[in-house]
C-alpha positions in Angstrom: 0.0 0.0 0.0 1.5 3.4 -1.0 2.4 5.7 1.8 0.6 9.0 2.3 3.2 11.8 3.0 1.4 15.1 3.7 2.9 18.6 3.7 1.1 21.5 5.3 2.5 24.9 4.4 2.8 27.8 6.9 4.2 31.3 7.0 3.2 34.9 6.2 -0.1 34.8 7.9 -1.5 31.2 7.9 -3.2 30.3 11.2 -4.8 26.9 10.7 -1.7 24.8 9.9 -1.7 22.9 13.3 -5.4 22.0 13.1 -4.9 20.9 9.4 -2.0 18.7 10.3 -3.9 17.2 13.2 -6.8 16.4 10.9 -4.5 14.7 8.5 -2.9 12.6 11.3 -6.4 11.6 12.5 -7.4 10.8 8.9 -4.6 8.1 8.6 -1.8 9.9 6.8 1.5 8.0 7.3 3.5 11.2 7.9 2.6 14.8 8.3 5.0 17.7 8.1 4.4 21.4 8.7 6.9 23.5 6.8 7.5 27.2 6.2 7.5 28.7 2.8 11.2 29.5 3.3 11.9 25.8 3.9 10.8 25.2 0.3 12.9 28.0 -1.1 16.0 26.8 0.7 15.1 23.2 -0.1 15.3 22.1 3.5 12.0 20.5 2.6 11.4 19.2 -0.9 7.9 19.0 -2.3 9.0 16.0 -4.3 8.9 13.9 -1.0 5.2 14.5 -0.6 2.0 13.4 -2.3 -0.6 15.3 -0.3 -0.3 19.1 -0.1 -2.4 21.4 2.1 -2.7 25.2 1.8 -4.4 26.0 5.1 -6.5 28.9 6.1 -5.4 32.3 7.5 -4.7 35.7 6.1 -1.6 35.4 3.8 0.2 38.8 3.9 -2.7 40.3 5.7 -4.7 39.9 2.5 -3.1 43.0 1.1 -3.7 43.5 -2.6 -6.6 41.1 -2.2 -6.9 37.7 -0.5 -3.8 35.6 -1.3 -2.8 37.9 -4.2 0.7 38.6 -2.8 1.2 34.9 -1.9 0.2 33.9 -5.5 2.9 36.2 -6.9 5.4 34.8 -4.4 4.7 31.2 -5.4 4.8 32.0 -9.1 8.0 34.0 -9.2 10.1 32.9 -6.2 12.8 30.3 -7.1 14.4 27.7 -5.0 18.1 27.6 -4.4 18.3 25.2 -7.4 16.6 27.8 -9.6 13.1 26.3 -10.0 10.0 28.5 -9.6 7.9 27.1 -6.7 4.9 26.8 -8.9 6.7 24.2 -10.9 7.1 22.0 -7.8 3.4 22.3 -7.1 2.6 21.4 -10.7 5.0 18.4 -10.5 3.2 17.1 -7.4 -0.2 17.3 -9.1 1.1 15.8 -12.4 2.5 12.7 -10.6 -0.9 11.9 -9.1 -0.7 13.8 -5.8 -3.5 15.7 -4.0 -3.8 19.4 -3.3 -6.3 20.9 -0.8 -6.8 24.6 -0.3 -8.9 25.7 2.7 -10.4 29.2 2.9 -7.3 31.4 2.3 -5.8 28.3 0.6 -8.7 28.2 -1.8 -8.2 31.9 -2.6 -4.5 31.1 -3.3 -5.4 28.2 -5.6 -7.8 30.4 -7.5 -5.2 33.1 -8.0 -2.5 30.7 -9.0 -4.8 29.4 -11.8 -4.9 25.8 -10.3 -8.7 26.1 -10.0 -10.8 25.4 -11.9 -8.1 24.6 -14.5 -10.6 24.2 -17.4 -7.8 24.2 -20.0 -4.8 21.9 -20.1 -1.3 23.4 -20.2 0.1 26.2 -18.1 -2.3 27.3 -15.3 -4.0 30.7 -15.9 -6.3 32.6 -13.6 -9.9 32.1 -14.5 -11.7 32.9 -11.2 -11.3 34.9 -8.1 -12.8 34.8 -4.6 -14.3 38.2 -3.9 -16.0 40.1 -1.1 -19.1 38.7 0.6 -22.4 40.3 -0.4 -23.0 41.1 3.3 -19.9 43.4 3.2 -18.8 41.9 6.5 -16.7 39.1 7.9 -18.9 35.9 8.2 -18.2 33.6 11.1 -20.9 30.9 11.3 -21.6 27.2 10.8 -23.1 26.3 7.4 -24.7 23.2 5.8 -23.0 21.9 2.7 -24.3 19.6 0.0 -21.8 17.4 -1.9 -22.2 17.0 -5.6 -22.3 13.2 -6.4 -21.5 13.8 -10.0 -18.3 15.7 -9.2 -15.0 14.0 -10.0 -13.7 15.3 -6.6 -11.7 12.7 -4.7 -12.2 14.4 -1.3 -16.0 14.3 -1.4 -16.5 10.7 -2.7 -19.3 8.9 -1.0 -20.3 11.9 1.1 -23.7 13.5 0.9 -23.3 16.5 3.2 -21.2 18.3 5.7 -21.9 20.9 8.4 -18.8 23.0 8.9 -17.8 26.5 10.0 -16.9 29.4 7.8 -14.9 32.4 8.7 -14.1 34.8 5.9 -14.6 38.2 4.5 -13.9 37.2 0.8 -15.8 34.0 -0.1 -17.9 34.8 -3.2 -16.9 33.1 -6.4 -16.3 35.5 -9.2 -15.6 34.2 -12.8 -13.7 35.9 -15.6 -16.4 35.0 -18.3 -19.7 33.3 -18.9 -17.7 30.6 -20.7 -15.7 29.9 -17.5 -18.9 29.8 -15.5 -20.5 27.3 -17.9 -17.4 25.2 -17.9 -17.4 25.0 -14.1 -21.2 24.1 -14.1 -21.3 21.7 -17.0 -18.0 20.0 -16.0 -19.5 19.2 -12.6 -16.6 21.0 -10.9 -18.8 22.4 -8.1 -17.9 19.9 -5.4 -19.7 21.6 -2.5 -22.7 23.9 -2.3 -24.1 25.9 0.6 -27.5 24.4 1.6 -30.6 25.4 3.4 -32.3 23.6 6.3 -33.7 21.0 3.8 -30.1 20.5 2.5 -30.9 22.0 -0.9 -28.4 24.4 -2.6 -29.3 28.0 -1.8 -28.5 31.6 -2.6 -30.3 32.8 0.5 -28.4 34.5 3.3 -27.2 33.5 5.9 -27.3 29.8 4.7 -25.2 31.0 1.8 -22.9 33.4 3.8 -21.3 35.2 0.9 -23.7 35.2 -2.1 -21.6 32.8 -4.2 -23.5 31.9 -7.4 -25.1 28.5 -7.5 -24.2 28.3 -3.8 -20.6 27.4 -4.6 -18.6 26.5 -1.5 -15.9 24.4 -3.0 -14.5 23.7 -6.5 -12.4 20.9 -7.9 -10.4 20.6 -11.1 -11.2 18.1 -13.9 -8.8 15.6 -12.4 -10.7 15.7 -9.1 -7.4 15.8 -7.2 -7.4 19.5 -6.5 -10.0 20.9 -4.2 -10.5 24.4 -2.8 -13.3 25.2 -0.3 -14.2 28.1 1.9 -15.5 26.2 4.9 -13.0 24.7 7.4 -13.2 20.9 7.6 -10.2 20.8 10.0 -12.2 22.8 12.6 -14.7 19.9 13.0 -12.5 17.1 14.2 -14.6 15.9 17.1 -18.4 15.8 17.8 -17.9 18.3 20.7 -16.7 21.0 18.2 -20.2 21.4 16.9 -22.3 24.1 18.7 -25.3 21.9 18.9 -23.7 18.7 20.1 -25.2 19.0 23.6 -28.7 18.9 21.8 -27.7 15.6 20.2 -26.9 16.9 16.7 -24.5 14.6 14.9 -22.9 15.4 11.5 -20.2 14.0 9.4 -16.8 15.2 10.8 -14.7 17.3 8.6 -11.9 14.8 9.1 -13.7 12.5 6.6 -12.9 14.9 3.8 -9.2 14.5 4.6 -9.6 10.8 5.0 -11.0 10.4 1.5 -7.8 11.8 0.2 -5.7 9.5 2.3 -7.8 6.5 1.2 -7.4 7.5 -2.5 -3.6 7.6 -2.2 -3.4 4.4 -0.1 -5.4 2.7 -2.9 -2.9 3.8 -5.5 -5.0 6.6 -7.1 -7.8 6.2 -9.7 
């Protein structure tokens, strides 16, 4: 059985790396490493040694210039001591069958790197952004999420729904063109949607906390091995994390999303 070696990146404003690493360990990853961006640049840590990459939540560079914009520029143009742009190492991990998960600020980063939705093969180019919430405020609440059974997403396989927290000021999907919007919709790349009390996709606030079209809460790429989502699965790692657990409410733990990725790699991929 192949080993699952996970890398959680930190530095410059991330704040959910420890929770994400814990979730991976509880999900059955064989090894989990938290590493700073500078470790990759100096090659003290090599992305080639990992097959599961996490971009955790936080506020990269204080969200100056827009959420994760400065970070996207850093990954695209910073070179390792051997001379490779870091984006090439990320691409290599994906191309050899690895998994990439971006949570909240990590989703914003994947969008601005062009790794989501990745409608066209070849060099990644930016097709979407994650913009300001319609409420014009920071949203911190628990939300219902419906999984798309027709999505190729590895992380949501076999899952019908989640109930997870969001905490963001920029979570609304914005697309560069109608063609991109139709490509996302028709390609079943919407992996997760905000849902109402009947677990149906919704545009209504506050069930949809940011006004994202079609209730988009998470997107995958055509391979299904890259996922970005605004809610925080790492924040629901035990039933007592849920605000209604004392009333007997039980929901699928966010760890199951991480575990699906681990199982996929343990089983050798597709």
